[in-house]
C-alpha positions in Angstrom: 22.0 16.6 0.6 23.0 19.3 3.1 23.7 17.8 6.7 22.5 21.0 8.3 19.0 20.0 7.8 17.0 17.9 10.5 16.8 14.4 9.3 13.2 12.8 9.3 12.8 9.2 9.5 10.1 7.6 7.0 8.3 4.7 8.6 6.3 3.0 6.0 3.0 0.9 7.0 1.8 0.2 3.7 2.0 -3.7 4.4 0.3 -3.4 7.9 -2.1 -0.2 8.2 -2.4 0.1 4.2 -3.5 -3.5 3.8 -6.4 -3.1 6.1 -8.1 -1.0 3.5 -11.2 -3.3 2.7 -10.4 -5.5 -0.3 -6.6 -4.5 -0.3 -5.7 -8.0 0.9 -2.2 -8.9 -0.1 -0.6 -12.5 0.2 2.8 -13.0 1.5 4.5 -12.9 -1.7 2.8 -9.9 -2.8 3.9 -8.4 0.7 7.5 -9.5 -0.1 7.3 -7.8 -3.5 6.3 -4.5 -1.9 8.9 -4.7 0.6 11.7 -5.1 -2.0 10.2 -2.0 -3.7 10.4 0.0 -0.1 13.6 -0.8 0.4 14.9 0.2 -3.1 12.9 3.6 -2.1 15.0 3.6 0.9 12.3 3.8 3.7 13.8 3.8 7.2 11.4 1.4 8.7 8.9 -1.2 7.4 6.1 -2.3 9.3 5.6 -5.7 7.7 2.5 -6.8 9.5 0.6 -7.7 12.5 2.5 -11.3 13.2 -0.3 -12.6 15.9 -3.3 -11.9 13.8 -2.9 -14.9 11.2 -0.5 -17.8 10.1 -0.2 -15.8 6.9 0.8 -12.6 8.7 3.3 -14.6 10.8 4.8 -16.2 7.4 4.6 -12.6 5.6 6.8 -11.0 8.2 9.2 -13.8 8.6 9.8 -13.7 4.6 10.5 -9.9 4.9 12.6 -10.4 8.0 14.9 -13.1 6.1 15.5 -11.2 2.9 15.1 -7.3 3.6 18.3 -5.9 5.0 18.3 -2.3 4.7 15.4 -1.0 6.5 14.6 -1.7 10.2 11.6 -4.4 10.0 8.9 -3.8 12.3 6.2 -6.0 13.7 2.8 -4.6 15.5 1.4 -6.0 18.7 -1.0 -5.5 21.3 0.1 -5.1 24.8 -0.2 -8.7 25.3 2.6 -11.4 25.9 1.3 -13.5 23.2 1.4 -10.8 20.6 5.2 -9.6 21.9 6.1 -13.3 21.3 4.5 -13.7 17.9 6.4 -10.8 16.9 9.9 -12.1 18.3 9.5 -15.2 16.4 8.3 -13.5 13.0 11.4 -10.9 13.2 14.2 -13.7 14.6 16.0 -13.2 11.4 15.7 -9.7 10.8 19.2 -7.6 10.5 17.6 -4.8 12.4 14.1 -5.1 14.0 12.0 -3.0 16.1 8.6 -4.3 18.1 5.8 -1.8 17.8 3.4 -2.0 20.8 0.2 -0.1 21.2 -2.3 0.3 24.0 -5.6 2.7 23.7 -5.4 5.4 26.2 -8.5 7.8 25.4 -11.3 8.0 28.0 -13.6 6.6 25.3 -11.6 3.7 24.7 -10.7 3.2 28.4 -14.2 3.1 29.4 -16.0 1.1 26.5 -13.4 -0.8 24.7 -10.8 -1.8 27.7 -12.8 -1.2 30.5 -9.8 0.0 32.5 -8.7 2.9 34.5 -5.8 5.2 34.1 -3.5 3.3 36.7 -4.5 0.1 35.1 -3.0 1.4 31.8 -0.1 2.8 33.1 0.9 -0.7 34.7 0.4 -2.5 31.3 2.7 -0.1 29.8 5.3 -0.4 32.0 5.1 -4.3 32.7 5.2 -5.3 29.0 7.5 -2.8 27.7 10.0 -4.0 30.3 9.6 -7.4 29.7 10.2 -7.0 25.7 13.3 -5.4 26.4 15.0 -8.8 26.8 14.3 -9.5 23.0 14.2 -6.1 21.5 16.7 -3.3 21.3 14.1 -1.1 19.4 10.6 -0.7 21.1 8.1 1.6 19.7 5.1 2.3 22.0 1.7 3.9 20.3 -0.9 5.4 22.8 -3.7 4.5 20.5 -6.2 7.3 19.8 -3.5 9.9 21.3 -5.2 13.1 19.7 -8.5 12.3 21.8 -6.6 11.6 25.1 -6.4 13.8 28.0 -2.7 15.8 27.2 -1.8 15.4 31.0 -2.5 11.9 31.0 -1.0 11.2 27.5 2.0 12.8 28.8 2.1 10.7 31.8 1.8 7.6 29.6 4.7 8.6 27.3 6.9 9.0 30.2 6.0 5.7 31.6 7.0 4.0 28.1 10.3 6.0 28.0 11.1 4.9 31.5 10.2 1.2 30.9 12.5 1.3 27.8 10.7 2.7 24.7 13.3 3.8 22.2 10.3 5.3 20.0 7.2 7.0 20.7 4.5 7.4 18.5 1.4 9.7 18.7 -1.3 8.4 16.7 -4.3 10.6 15.3 -6.1 7.1 15.1 -9.6 8.3 14.0 -8.2 11.5 11.8 -10.0 14.1 14.4 -7.2 16.7 15.0 -6.6 19.6 13.0 -2.8 21.0 12.3 -2.4 23.8 14.9 -4.2 21.5 17.7 -1.7 18.8 16.8 1.2 21.1 16.5 0.2 22.1 20.3 -0.1 18.7 21.4 3.6 17.8 20.3 5.0 20.9 21.8 3.2 20.0 25.1 4.5 16.6 24.9 8.2 17.5 24.1 7.9 20.4 27.1 6.7 17.6 29.5 9.4 14.9 28.2 12.1 16.8 26.4 14.0 13.7 25.4 11.5 13.3 22.7 12.7 13.9 19.1 16.2 13.7 20.4 17.2 10.6 22.6 13.8 9.3 22.0 12.2 9.1 18.5 9.0 11.2 18.2 7.1 9.7 15.6 3.3 10.6 14.3 0.8 8.3 12.7 -2.1 10.5 11.2 -5.6 9.2 9.3 -7.2 11.0 6.9 -10.8 11.1 8.0 -11.2 14.6 7.7 -8.7 15.3 4.8 -5.9 16.4 7.1 -3.4 13.5 7.6 -0.7 15.2 5.5 -1.2 18.6 7.2 -1.4 17.2 10.6 2.0 15.2 9.7 3.9 18.2 8.8 2.6 20.2 11.5 4.0 17.7 13.9 7.3 17.8 11.9 7.5 21.5 12.4 6.7 21.1 16.1 9.6 18.9 16.6 8.6 15.2 15.6 11.3 13.4 13.8 9.5 10.2 12.2 6.2 10.2 10.1 4.4 7.3 9.7 2.8 7.1 6.1 1.7 4.6 3.4 2.2 4.6 -0.3 -0.8 6.3 -2.1 -2.0 7.2 1.3 -4.1 3.9 1.7 -5.3 2.5 4.7 -8.2 2.1 7.3 -11.4 4.2 6.2 -10.0 7.4 4.3 -6.7 6.3 4.7 -3.3 7.3 6.2 -1.0 10.0 5.4 0.5 9.7 1.8 4.4 8.9 1.7 4.8 10.8 -1.5 3.2 13.9 -0.4 4.8 14.2 3.0 8.5 13.4 1.2 8.0 15.8 -1.6 6.3 18.5 0.7 9.4 18.2 3.0 11.7 18.3 -0.4 10.1 21.1 -2.2 9.5 23.2 0.8 12.9 22.6 2.4 13.5 26.4 2.7 10.8 26.5 5.1 10.5 23.2 6.8 14.4 22.9 7.1 14.1 19.0 7.0 15.2 16.0 5.0 14.3 12.5 4.2 16.6 9.7 2.7 13.9 8.7 0.1 15.3 7.9 -3.5 12.7 10.2 -5.1 13.0 8.3 -8.5 11.5 5.3 -7.1 8.1 6.9 -6.1 6.5 6.2 -9.0 7.1 3.0 -9.5 6.1 2.3 -5.7 2.9 3.9 -6.3 2.3 1.9 -9.3 3.3 -1.6 -7.5 1.1 -0.7 -4.8 -2.0 0.1 -6.7 -1.3 -3.0 -8.8 -1.1 -5.5 -6.3 -3.9 -3.9 -3.8 -6.3 -3.2 -6.7 -6.5 0.6 -5.4 -6.8 2.9 -8.2 -4.9 6.1 -7.8 -7.3 9.0 -8.5 -6.5 10.9 -11.5 -6.1 14.3 -9.4 -3.9 12.6 -6.6 -1.3 15.0 -5.6 2.4 13.8 -6.8 1.4 10.3 -8.4 -2.1 10.8 -9.9 -2.5 10.7 -13.7 -3.3 14.6 -13.9 -0.7 15.6 -11.4 1.7 17.0 -14.2 -1.0 17.9 -16.9 -1.8 21.0 -18.1 -5.2 21.7 -19.9 -5.4 25.4 -19.8 -3.8 27.1 -22.6 -2.4 30.0 -20.2 -0.7 27.1 -18.3 0.4 25.0 -21.4 2.1 28.3 -22.7 3.8 29.3 -19.5 5.3 25.8 -18.9 6.6 25.8 -22.5 8.4 28.9 -22.0 9.5 28.0 -18.3 8.7 25.1 -16.7 8.7 26.5 -13.3 5.8 28.9 -14.0 3.2 26.4 -13.3 5.1 23.3 -11.9 6.8 23.3 -8.6 8.6 19.9 -9.1 10.1 18.2 -12.0 8.0 15.0 -12.6 11.4 13.4 -13.8 12.7 13.6 -10.1 9.8 11.0 -9.1 10.8 8.7 -11.9 7.5 9.8 -13.9 8.3 8.6 -17.4 5.0 9.7 -19.3 3.3 7.8 -22.3 7.0 7.1 -23.9 6.2 5.2 -27.4 8.9 2.3 -27.5 8.1 -1.0 -28.8 6.1 -2.9 -31.5 5.4 -6.1 -32.8 8.7 -6.3 -34.6 10.7 -5.3 -31.6 12.9 -8.4 -30.4 13.7 -9.8 -27.1 16.8 -8.0 -26.3 15.0 -4.4 -26.9 12.0 -5.5 -24.5 14.8 -6.7 -21.9 16.5 -3.6 -22.0 13.2 -1.7 -21.7 12.5 -4.0 -18.6 15.7 -3.1 -17.1 15.1 0.4 -17.7 12.0 0.5 -16.1 13.8 -0.9 -13.0 12.5 -4.6 -12.9 14.8 -7.6 -12.5 13.5 -10.8 -13.7 14.5 -14.6 -13.7 14.9 -16.3 -17.0 11.4 -18.1 -16.6 9.5 -14.7 -15.6 11.3 -13.0 -18.7 10.0 -15.7 -21.0 6.5 -15.3 -19.6 6.8 -11.6 -20.0 8.1 -11.5 -23.6 5.3 -13.7 -24.6 2.9 -11.7 -23.2 4.4 -8.5 -24.8 4.2 -10.4 -28.2 0.6 -11.2 -27.7 -0.2 -7.6 -26.8 2.0 -6.2 -29.7 -0.1 -8.2 -32.2 -3.3 -6.7 -30.8 -2.1 -3.1 -31.1 0.2 -1.1 -32.9 2.4 0.5 -30.0 3.4 -0.7 -26.7 4.1 2.0 -24.4 5.9 1.9 -21.1 2.8 1.5 -19.1 1.8 -1.6 -20.9 5.1 -3.3 -20.2 4.5 -2.4 -16.6 1.1 -3.6 -16.8 2.6 -7.0 -18.0 5.2 -7.2 -15.2 2.9 -6.1 -12.4 -0.6 -7.2 -13.3 -0.1 -10.4 -14.9 2.6 -11.9 -12.9 0.8 -12.9 -9.8 2.6 -14.4 -6.7 0.0 -17.1 -6.0 -1.2 -19.9 -8.0 -3.5 -19.2 -10.6 -5.6 -22.6 -10.5 -8.4 -21.2 -12.5 -7.5 -20.1 -16.1 -9.5 -18.6 -19.0 -9.0 -20.9 -21.9 -11.5 -19.3 -24.3 -14.7 -17.2 -24.2 -17.5 -16.2 -26.9 -19.9 -13.5 -26.0 -23.0 -12.5 -28.2 -24.7 -9.3 -28.0 -27.8 -7.8 -29.8 -29.7 -4.8 -29.0 -33.1 -6.8 -28.6 -31.9 -9.7 -27.0 -30.0 -10.4 -23.9 -26.3 -10.8 -24.0 -24.9 -14.5 -24.0 -21.5 -15.7 -22.9 -19.9 -19.2 -23.3 -16.8 -19.6 -20.9 -14.3 -22.2 -21.0 -12.0 -22.6 -18.0 -9.1 -25.0 -16.8 -8.2 -26.0 -13.4 -5.3 -28.6 -12.8 -5.5 -30.0 -16.5 -9.3 -30.5 -16.4 -11.5 -28.0 -18.7 -15.0 -26.9 -17.8 -17.4 -25.0 -20.0 -20.5 -23.3 -19.1 -22.9 -20.7 -20.8 -25.4 -18.0 -19.4 -27.5 -15.1 -20.2 -27.0 -11.8 -18.2 -27.9 -8.1 -18.2 -24.9 -7.0 -19.7 -22.0 -9.1 -21.3 -19.9 -8.8 -18.2 -23.0 -10.2 -16.3 -23.3 -13.1 -18.4 -19.6 -13.9 -18.4 -19.7 -14.0 -14.5 -22.7 -16.2 -14.2 -21.0 -18.4 -16.5 -18.0 -18.3 -14.5 -19.9 -19.0 -11.4 -21.8 -22.0 -13.0 -18.5 -23.7 -13.0 -16.5 -22.5 -10.0 -19.6 -22.2 -7.6 -17.7 -19.8 -5.3 -21.0 -17.9 -4.1 -19.3 -15.1 -4.7 -20.6 -11.5 -4.6 -19.3 -8.7 -6.8 -19.0 -5.6 -4.4 -17.3 -3.4 -7.0 -16.3 -3.0 -10.7 -14.0 -0.4 -11.9 -12.5 0.0 -15.4 -9.8 2.5 -16.7 -7.6 2.8 -19.7 -3.8 2.0 -19.1 -2.8 4.2 -22.2 -4.5 6.5 -24.5 -5.9 5.5 -28.0 -8.6 3.3 -29.4 -6.2 0.3 -29.2 -5.4 1.0 -25.5 -5.5 -1.9 -22.8 -8.6 -1.7 -20.3 -7.8 -2.7 -16.7 -10.5 -3.8 -14.5 -10.8 -3.7 -11.1 -13.1 -5.9 -9.2 -13.7 -6.6 -5.5 -15.4 -9.9 -5.0 -17.2 -11.1 -1.6 -17.2 -14.6 -0.7 -18.6 -15.2 2.8 -17.0 -12.7 5.0 -13.9 -12.3 2.9 -13.5 -9.4 0.4 -10.8 -9.7 -1.9 -9.5 -7.5 -5.1 -8.8 -9.0 -8.6 -7.4 -7.1 -11.8 -7.2 -7.9 -15.4 -5.8 -6.3 -18.4 -6.8 -6.7 -21.9 -7.4 -4.7 -25.2 -10.8 -6.4 -24.8 -12.6 -5.1 -21.5 -15.0 -8.0 -21.4 -11.8 -10.4 -21.4 -10.0 -7.9 -19.0 -13.5 -8.4 -16.8 -13.2 -12.3 -16.7 -9.5 -12.3 -16.0 -10.1 -10.0 -13.0 -12.7 -12.1 -11.6 -10.7 -15.1 -11.9 -7.6 -13.3 -10.4 -10.1 -12.6 -7.2 -11.1 -16.2 -6.9 -7.4 -17.5 -7.1 -6.5 -14.8 -4.8 -9.1 -15.8 -2.3 -8.1 -19.5 -2.3 -4.5 -18.3 -1.5 -5.7 -16.2 1.4 -7.9 -19.1 2.7 -4.5 -21.1 2.9 -3.1 -18.4 5.2 -6.0 -18.8 7.7 -8.1 -16.2 9.4 -7.0 -12.7 10.4 -7.6 -10.0 13.1 -6.8 -6.5 12.4 -6.1 -3.2 14.2 -5.7 0.4 13.3 -3.7 3.1 15.2 
């Protein structure tokens, strides 16, 4: 990688802002799994969470800080001494750590949310950043809702943060209000007023996608002089999401002739990162999503197919292999042995303990008995979807579903819980509804199904179906996932996954969320 191109730091906030997507709640163990993958992806900064928001968040950030040694580990904090102290505790064992403090600066936030004037805002920024310097060498400051803040006052707040000791300044387009030209002009203005930005002081941007311009705004800011971009895998996040890491990275790489910048991202880890985040959050990647969508490198048109066969670059501006795209590679079947399975697991980039390998191989054999060929995507599903990092207290023992066109579907469900077995049956408007009603007769969670979705993992009549559900239990919404060649069985597994996940979440305590 030539050194004459300006380096752009990638600040990944999948585990903080990304997790705030409704229904995308992660357990501390799942967060650690994603953090390990982000380290392999070679992001510069991992925003691990918001430690003051809940005991579970505190534990997750602490776990990540203790294990992840490459990237800087960052914790989010309001401009409050108690929040800053929570970050100090959670990040105590981090090899490289950063405090990220934010305070709203726009007129609408000052007037209606904070009920503070400009002078009070400046005082809070100076006081709290100065105080935090004794515990943190790296401090990032974000003026929340910066894109709707008066530019002159924004420049004044930024200067106050820098003088108090901030080593990074982040300019968030919190509600996705900006357009590229406007955002570029704002970055130019801030650099003009504070020339150290983008040089001695890291100048970062954090863009939301409410108007579909998060990536465009981020790239406009980079061209204007920003040298850090805050983004998430698959672009997940509050409301319409955040700027997509894979889109920003590949735009910088593909158009290096124009952008003149570089990142340190290991491109071959992009697809695996996307699939892992999708699997653990339950947020399905849309087929036409740039870079990582199922159709991103597909060609239906005969003219396009002919061109690609003759010269790939006629209709593909990126080589899919560079981002780790392997496609539907036919590999294993029911006669394949443990060694062949292990080799394929390693090639896909997974490292398993002996116990996890035993469980995964058993699942592989069970699946191979149901379908003729097992594809890479099937193996990834086994390794990612079926090996939850929290206790699976409720387990499906057996199910029997009866359907006739002239009668209501009827389901008989048998579950186990802590070595006890339970059985219930119910009718329903459909087979899935009947199964869920039978499950509820046993578990009595009072859950309400907020979303149900299904997609095929691979092609063919014997393909596995992956079911994603969102379950509302009280004020909590969680995502569950299940896979099987039988979509009814996958549906029950997804429902039980959500129930087990919410039980684990309750053990972590309530949370407070914030978005920049």
